[in-house]
C-alpha positions as CSV (number, residue, x, y, z in Angstrom):
1,M,-0.1,0.0,0.0
2,T,1.8,2.8,-1.2
3,N,-1.1,6.0,-1.4
4,L,-4.2,3.7,-1.4
5,L,-6.4,4.8,0.9
6,Q,-8.0,8.1,1.5
7,T,-11.0,9.9,3.9
8,E,-12.5,13.0,3.8
9,R,-9.5,15.0,5.6
10,L,-7.0,12.3,5.5
11,I,-4.4,10.6,3.0
12,I,-2.9,7.0,4.5
13,R,0.3,6.9,2.5
14,S,3.7,5.4,2.8
15,W,6.1,6.7,4.4
16,I,9.1,8.8,2.2
17,P,12.0,8.3,4.7
18,E,14.2,11.7,2.9
19,R,11.0,13.8,2.5
20,D,8.8,13.0,5.6
21,A,12.0,12.4,8.7
22,E,11.9,16.3,9.4
23,Q,7.9,16.2,10.9
24,A,8.2,12.6,11.9
25,F,10.8,13.6,14.3
26,V,8.3,16.5,15.0
27,I,6.3,13.4,16.4
28,Y,8.8,11.5,18.0
29,N,10.9,13.7,19.4
30,D,7.5,14.8,21.7
31,P,7.4,13.2,24.9
32,E,4.2,13.4,25.3
33,V,3.4,11.3,22.5
34,T,6.1,8.8,23.2
35,H,4.6,9.0,27.1
36,F,2.6,5.6,26.2
37,L,5.1,3.9,23.7
38,G,7.8,3.7,25.4
39,K,11.6,4.7,25.8
40,S,12.4,3.5,22.8
41,S,10.0,5.4,20.4
42,R,11.7,8.7,21.5
43,V,14.8,10.2,18.5
44,T,17.2,12.1,18.9
45,S,17.5,13.8,15.1
46,I,16.2,14.3,12.2
47,E,19.1,11.9,10.8
48,S,17.9,9.0,13.6
49,Q,14.3,9.7,12.5
50,R,15.3,9.3,8.7
51,Q,17.3,5.5,9.7
52,R,14.2,4.8,11.3
53,L,11.8,5.5,8.5
54,I,13.5,3.2,6.2
55,E,13.6,0.5,8.7
56,G,10.9,0.7,8.7
57,I,10.1,0.0,5.2
58,E,12.8,-2.4,5.0
59,R,10.5,-4.4,7.5
60,M,7.6,-3.7,5.8
61,H,8.9,-5.5,2.9
62,Q,10.8,-8.5,4.6
63,R,7.0,-8.9,5.8
64,N,5.6,-8.6,2.4
65,N,1.6,-9.1,4.1
66,G,0.3,-5.6,3.7
67,T,1.1,-4.8,7.4
68,G,3.1,-1.8,8.5
69,S,3.4,1.9,9.7
70,W,2.3,4.9,7.5
71,A,1.9,8.1,7.2
72,I,-1.3,10.1,8.1
73,V,-1.7,13.0,6.0
74,E,-4.3,16.1,6.4
75,K,-5.2,16.7,3.1
76,E,-5.4,20.2,3.3
77,S,-2.3,21.1,4.7
78,T,0.0,18.0,3.7
79,T,1.3,18.4,6.6
80,I,2.1,15.1,8.4
81,V,-0.8,14.6,11.7
82,G,0.6,11.2,12.6
83,T,1.3,7.8,12.0
84,I,-1.2,4.7,11.8
85,I,-0.1,0.8,12.4
86,L,-1.3,-2.6,11.3
87,K,1.0,-5.2,12.1
88,Q,1.1,-8.3,13.9
89,L,1.1,-8.1,18.0
90,P,4.4,-8.7,19.3
91,D,4.6,-11.6,22.4
92,K,6.8,-11.2,25.6
93,D,10.1,-12.0,24.0
94,G,9.3,-9.8,20.7
95,L,8.3,-12.4,18.8
96,P,5.2,-11.8,16.2
97,T,2.2,-13.7,17.2
98,Q,-0.8,-15.0,14.8
99,D,-2.8,-11.5,15.8
100,Y,-3.2,-8.5,14.7
101,E,-3.3,-5.0,16.5
102,V,-4.6,-1.2,15.0
103,G,-2.8,1.5,16.4
104,W,-2.2,5.1,16.1
105,H,0.2,8.1,17.6
106,L,-0.3,11.8,16.4
107,R,1.1,14.7,17.2
108,R,0.1,16.7,20.1
109,A,-0.9,19.2,18.0
110,S,-3.7,17.0,16.0
111,W,-4.8,16.1,19.2
112,G,-8.8,15.9,19.5
113,K,-9.8,16.7,15.6
114,G,-10.9,12.7,15.4
115,Y,-8.1,12.0,12.9
116,A,-6.9,8.8,15.1
117,T,-10.3,7.5,14.4
118,E,-10.9,8.4,11.1
119,A,-7.3,6.9,10.0
120,G,-8.3,4.3,12.5
121,Q,-11.9,3.3,10.7
122,V,-9.9,2.7,7.5
123,M,-7.1,0.4,8.6
124,L,-9.9,-1.2,9.8
125,N,-11.4,-1.3,6.9
126,Y,-7.8,-2.0,4.7
127,G,-7.8,-5.0,7.4
128,F,-10.9,-6.3,6.8
129,S,-11.4,-6.2,3.4
130,V,-8.2,-6.4,2.1
131,L,-6.1,-8.5,4.4
132,N,-9.2,-10.8,5.1
133,L,-8.5,-11.0,9.0
134,P,-11.2,-12.5,11.1
135,V,-10.1,-9.9,13.7
136,I,-8.6,-6.7,15.5
137,Y,-7.3,-5.9,18.0
138,A,-6.0,-2.3,19.8
139,V,-3.8,-2.4,23.2
140,V,-3.9,1.0,25.3
141,K,-1.8,1.6,28.3
142,P,-4.4,1.5,31.0
143,E,-3.7,5.1,31.6
144,N,-4.3,6.4,28.4
145,H,-7.7,7.5,28.3
146,A,-7.9,9.3,24.8
147,S,-7.2,6.3,22.8
148,I,-9.1,4.3,25.1
149,R,-12.6,6.1,23.9
150,V,-10.6,5.6,20.2
151,T,-10.8,2.5,20.5
152,Q,-15.1,3.0,21.5
153,R,-15.9,5.2,19.0
154,L,-14.2,2.7,16.3
155,G,-16.5,-0.2,17.8
156,M,-14.2,-2.5,19.4
157,K,-15.1,-4.2,22.5
158,P,-13.0,-4.4,26.2
159,I,-12.0,-8.2,26.4
160,G,-9.7,-7.0,29.6
161,R,-5.7,-6.5,30.8
162,T,-3.3,-8.6,29.3
163,N,0.0,-9.4,29.7
164,K,0.4,-11.6,26.5
165,Y,1.8,-9.0,24.3
166,Y,5.2,-6.4,24.2
167,G,5.9,-8.0,27.7
168,I,3.3,-5.5,29.5
169,E,0.3,-5.0,31.2
170,L,-2.0,-3.2,28.4
171,L,-6.3,-3.2,28.4
172,L,-7.0,-5.4,24.9
173,F,-9.8,-4.6,23.0
174,Q,-10.8,-6.5,19.3
175,L,-13.0,-5.9,16.2
176,D,-14.4,-9.0,14.6
177,A,-14.5,-8.7,11.0
178,P,-18.1,-8.4,9.1
179,V,-20.1,-10.8,8.1
180,K,-20.1,-11.4,4.8
181,I,-23.8,-12.4,3.5
182,E,-23.0,-14.4,0.1
183,E,-25.5,-13.8,-2.6
184,S,-27.4,-16.1,-4.1
185,S,-27.7,-16.9,-8.0
186,S,-31.5,-17.0,-8.2
């Protein structure tokens, strides 16, 4: 998926490291943004951010399963407002499981505008209709009330607390694929 998904206000597209590193750095150098993402998500320079984008693209190509991490771009301003992910959840040791998660990271200036919900909805639709995933999860730190509200707006069902992923306690949310109704030929 290069630049295939759009909403009324947003474009979901592949990261372009040479062009996007500076805007991504604004997101991932902000301690308010990375507070719920863990220490390893914080970057210290535009060059280290560029390298992280390159490595992310390489991992997507290696997996070659349609999952990954994409830039969320505001159509009107062409500003990158955040990241949307759809990928396999890692177990406590960092190994991929058979479970897939949707997630979002937005720059602080874009909080509260509905972008996470809008991008999350289009990514869920992609996961169900293109990748044919039977279920998609979201994992959220219990104190991240804003992301919990996004899962609710996306119609995800709270499952409870889990230690199964990332080696930490998280809240688990689930959304099952919509039931497809077969057309009868009569």
